[in-house]
N, C-alpha and C positions, 0 to 999 in steps of 0.2 A: 085660181083663176087666171085664164089666159087674157091675154090685154092687147088691145090693138090700136095705136094710133093711125089717125086716118089726116091726110091732106097734109104734111109735113114737109116743109124747106128744108134742106140742106144744106151745109155750108158748101159753100164748090159744085155746086152739084145743079144743074138743069131740072126744073118742072116738079113736082112733088111726089111725093112717095108715102107707102102705110109702111108700118111697122111692129110687127107681131113679136111679144114679149110671152115665152112660157117657164114657168118655175125661174122665174128672176131673170132671164138669160133672154137676149135677142134670138129670136126662132127662127127670122123672115125679114125679107125688105124688098119691098116690091113698087113696083107703079101702078101695078093693077092691085084693086081691092081685095083687104083678105078678112078672112071672119075668124073673131073671136066669141068670147063671152062676153067682153065688155069692151066696149069700144069709146074711146074718145077724137073728138076732133079736133085737133089743134088748129085750126083753120087758117092755114095756109102761113102759119108761124114759124119762124127755123126751131127745129131740135137740132140740140149740139149734148155731145157724150156730156154726161154728169160733170159738173165743175167742183174741182180738188182745190182743195184750201190747206198749202202742206205746213201754215204757221198758223196755229190758234193758240188763244190763252183763257181756257174754260175755267181755271180758279178752282176747280174740283179736287178733290179736296181742301177742306183748309180754309178757305179764300170766297166760300159761297155767296157772302154778299155781295160780292160782285159782279158773276157771273157763276152760272153751276152746268152740268151736263144736258139738263132740260132747257133749259134758256138757252145757252148757244149754241146747240144743236138747231134748234127751231129759229134762232138767228140766222143761220146758215142754211138753213132747208128755206128761207124765206127769200134770201138772197142769191139763192140761184143754186147750193153748195149740193152737192151728195155724197161727200167723204173730206174728212180732215183731219189735219193730224196736230196733236196736244204738245205740248211743250212741256217738260217736265219741272220748272221752278213753282212749284206748290208748295200747301204743307202739310204732310212731307213733301221734300222731294223727292219726285222718282225717281230716285237714283238706288234703290234697295228691291231685291225682289219681293219683298213684302209690298214697300209700297208699289211697287206696278201690280202686284196680283192686286191689290187693293182696287189700283183704278181703274183698271178693267171691269171688274165686279161693279162699281161705280158705272161706267160708260153704257156698260149692255145695258143695265135697269133706267137710263135716263134720256139717253141719242137717240135722235129719231130718224139722222144718217149714219152713212158707215164712217167709222172711226179707227186711227190710227195711234201709236202713242210713244215717242221718243222718252229717252231715258237719258241721266245723267253720270256722267264717269265716275269709278267707284273706283275700290280695291279690284283688281285683276280677277279675284275669287268672288268678288259680288256679281261683278260686270257678267261672268261665265252664267252664272244661277237666273240673272237676267235675261239672256238670252233663251232659254229655256221655254221664255214666256213672249218669244217674238215681238222685242219693238221693231219697229222698224229703221230706225237709225238710234245714233249714239248724239246728242246735242251738248256742246261747249263753249260756255260762255267765256272767251276770250278776257272780257273785261272784268273776270272775278281770275284772275289767274296770271301767277307769275310767268318769266321765259322760262323757270326751270321746271314749275309743275306744269306748263303747257305740254313740254317735251317729255316730260312722265306719260303723260295721257294718250299723247300721239305713240308715244311708243307701245303704250301696253293695250292700246288698241290695236296695232300689229298682232301683236301674241292673242291678241283675244281671237282675231279674222282667221288664226291659223288652227285655232284650239276649238273653238265654237262653231255654230251655224253663225256666227254676225259677219250679215253681208258688205260691212268694210264702207258703209256711208255714215261720214261724219259731219256735222251741220253744225255751221259755227256762227254764233254771234263776234262781230268780227268789231272791235273798240278795244286799241291799247292802253293795259290797266295803268301803268306808269306817267304817259302821256297825258289819259284825262284826271286822273290825279296831281299831277302838277299843275295841269293848267286851271285846272280848278279850284284849286287854292288859291293862286296869284287872284284868280277872280271874288273868291269870298275875302281878298283882304281888302276890295273897293268899301267904301262908305255906304254905298246903296248899290243893290240889284238890279238889275230889269229884267223882264222875264226873256229876252233873246239872249242874256250873256250864257244861258245854257247852253245854245248852239257852241259858243267857242269854248266853253266849259271842257266839250267833248269836241274838241275839234275835228277837220275832216282829215290831220295829218294822223291824229290817232287809227283813222278805218284803213288809212291806203298803211299804213305799217300794218296792222295787224291782218290786212289783207295777204299783203307778202310774203307775211308769216306763215300764215296758213297754208298756202301754196307750199312755202318751203316745206313746211311738215309733213303736208297730206303727201305732198311728191316724194321725201326721204321714209315715208312708214306704208307705203303703197296701197294708199286710202282714197277712196272716191270723197271730192269735198264738193259740199253746196252750202255758198255763201250764202247767211239768212240776210231778209230785209237790206239791198244793197245800196248804198245811196250816194257815192262817190263818184264821179265821171274819171277818175283817176283810177279808182281802185276794180271800176267796170272795164276799162282798156286791160287792167292788168291779169280779170279772170280772163278774159278774151282771149289773151296771149295766151295763156298758160293751159287753157281746153285745147289748145290744138297738140298739146305732145301729153295730157294728162283728163282724166276724168274730172272735169270742175262744171259744178253749174251756181247758179243762182237766180234770185227772185228780187220782184220787185214790187215796194207796198204802192197804193194810189196817195198816200200822202207825201211819199218820196219825190213819186211822178208829175202831183200836182201841186203843190206850194212849197215857197221856200221860204226861207227865214223869218222875212220878210212877216211873214203872218203871224209871228209871234206879238206885233204889235196891235192885230187884231184881238185875238183868242186869248193873248196869255199863257198861264199854265197849262190850261185845257189844250194845248199841241204840243207837250213838253213829253216827249220819246224817244229812245236811244236805238238806233245812232238819232241824233236832231236833225231837225230841218236843215238843211244846208244854204249858205250863200246862194243865188242865182249862178256865180261865175263856175261854180265846181259840182253841182246837183244831177244829179241823173234827170232826165225828160223823157216825156211822153215820146217822144222823135227816137227813142232809145231801146224799146222794143221792139223786137225783130225774130225770127225764127226759134233762138235756141231760148229765150225768155220765159219765163215763170211770173206768174204773180201770184204772193205770198200777203196776206192779209195783214199778220202779224196784230191778229183782232186782240186786244187786252183793255177789257174793260178794265172802270175802275171807280167807286161812289163819288160824287162830288165832292164830297169831304179834301178825299183822297186826294183830288186834282188840286186842289185852292187851297193848299199848305206853304205857297212862297217857290219861288225860284227853285229851292236845294231841297225842298222835305216834299213837294208834292211828286205823287207817284207818275212815271212816264205810262204811257200807253193811250192807244186810240181805237175804239169800235170800229172797225171796217169789214165786216161780212154783208150788209144788210147796203152799203151803196155801195161798192170797188164797181159792182157789173154795171150799173146804171152809168155810173161818171165813164167807164171805157167805152159803153155802148155809143155814150154820148160824142166820144170822142171819133169815133166809126162814123156815127150820122154828121160830123162836122170836118167829115175830110180829113182827120190828123192819124187813124189807124186803120189798117187794113181788115176787112172783117175776116178774111181768114186769117189773120192771129188771134183770132178771140178762140177757139176751141183749143191752138198749139201752147197760149199763155195762162187757160185757163184748165187746161183737164190732158191734153196727151204728152207735154213733157214734164209734167209732176208725176204723171203715171210710170213714165218712162224711166225716171233718174229714182224714185222711190220704190222700181218694182211692183208696182200695182199692175197684175200682167193684165187682166183681163176688164181695164177699166180705159179711160180717155179715149176712144173709138166708139163711131156706131157701124160694129160688123156683126155677122152673123156669130152668135157665140162667146160675143162678149157678155158683160154684166147690163141688164137695163137698168143703168142710172143716167137721166136723162135731165136736161136744164133747158126746157121751153124760152125763148125770149121773143117778146116783142118790139124790134128795131123800133119802132115809130110812135111807140104811147109815150108821151110827154107825162111830165109830173115835178112834184118842187118836195127833196125830202122834209120830213116832218119824225123827230128824233119818239115823238111820242106814241108813234104806230108802230117803231120798231117792238121785235121780239127779247132782243138785248135787254137785261137789267140798265145798262151806262144810258144816261139822261143827258150825254152831251155827246158831239161830232161839232167839229168842225165844218163838214158838208151840211150840214142843218140847213133847210133854208134854201138850199142850192137847187135849179131847176134844172132836170133834167131830160134827153132823148132816146126812152129805149131802157126794154127790162128786162127781170126775168117773170114770167108770169105762169110757170109750171115746174116742181119740185118731184120726180118722179125716181124714188132709191128702192133699186132692186126688184124694179117692176109693182112697187106702191108706190100713190100717188100720196104725196105727203104735202104738197100746198099748190094750189089751184084756182089763179085768177083771173081766169079766161072769162 
């Protein structure tokens, strides 16, 4: 069925528009009314290109007690996301042809939003096989690799780029293994540990050294580098500098932008995450968001039991899919963030980096993925109303102004709160 969205505001444009959708694509955009089989009145709210989250952990397969592709994708849609990119650290890891094929099958059966999958590194032969299934990029957890193994992985990726359809994009978790092991061991020797010790067990130095190494390895092997959950202001400076001479992109999480490590005193191990929250003097902030930025939630749910096992044993990860959009719209309403940046940081920039050619813009011929936001709607987060399986969030109870009220995926309405 054809769909017409009427009375739409578009960011950066004056007046109201009507948008027509045919066969899952945008077929017309007009200031005069349009006719379709079905019409939805968005009542003067903003219609944005469907939001893309390049960093989620849906835990499927192997850890579905924490999240699965059904609950995770419902959480994504509820939070305003129409496309998600899942990470490979499931059980089994998505680092073989067999595991990738199985995860595609699971996601196709369960997901209510568009999805793409990242894979982990393996032997060159196995990675060539995986490329037949078109994973969107390769994810390297640098905190789990030695310097020698990282050199081999990046070199193999350069060969893979020349011998398969691999697009040359490598996404990195940047923390240096040797620094983390050394500093964590020192802290474990203390008589007692507090939750905030986790910050110093994985210090900002480990990220800065790892980001520098990732830039050098990507440059030497002619790869495109995407730095996940960047949390250090020094690392941000290095990434920006490198981006002038090579393809480098980066993403920020809401917890790194809005919280610092003093939050451990309030939330304890519930906010344990990798990389950890930083001291205020070295953390990234809302003011760091600019035309180049991307938001990646690093949505990483766990059970409450997993989150409350002590400083070193509790699982790292925070669920963010249903909080991030209202959090940043609140910053817009508070005058700390330009509304014009919202479609860029939530959609357009990720579409460019990950090669999602028909996504990220509201233009004729593009996919009919839309996120409708009510910029003035006020509320308070209540974890009990969320679609995720996670039962915790540092933002539970926070007040906000502005929220996603409709999510349309390929022309089909998945969430409607109008």
